[in-house]
C-alpha positions, 0 to 999 in steps of 0.5 A: 247509144240512142237519139230521139231522131233515130227511128230504130232507137225509138222503136227499141226503147220500150223493149230495153226498158222491159229488159232492164225491169226484168233482168236489171241487177247489181250485175247487169244494167241497161245503160241507154245513153242519149246523144241528142244535142241541145238540152234535156227536154226532148229526150226526157219528153220522149221517155215520158211519152213512151212510158220508159221508167226502168232505165236510168237517164244517161246523156252525152249532148256533145256526142263525144262518146259516139264520135270516140266509138266511131273513130275506133270503128265501133259506131257506124250509126245509131243505135249502138249497143255494147256489152261491157263486163264488170271490169269495163272490158268490151265483150261485144258490140253491134250497130243497128236495132235488135229484138231486145224482147226476144229469148235470144236477147235474154240468153245473151245477157244470161250467158254474159253474166256466166249463168245458166238459163 
């Protein structure tokens, strides 16, 4: 989950876009859900200005998803990252920014997919 007003979210979007471009497949997709309230103009403009092209556009302008995760103790702030398997089960989650361009991030995805690096 991310928002245009969240500085760490903004900083990690290009790396998430690159991760999707490099590793996206039928078995793995980076689903970056924007939670800005209001219309689509601001988030779409941000993605365009930063050159994000590989990520799909997902949005929850009601923040219902964030609030549900907050109620469950899974969201403390933004960004929120969840790793969900093909059956829809939560494998891992974290709050705060991450280095998505790092070898560790790639290994995390490869391991979650059950592949060897």
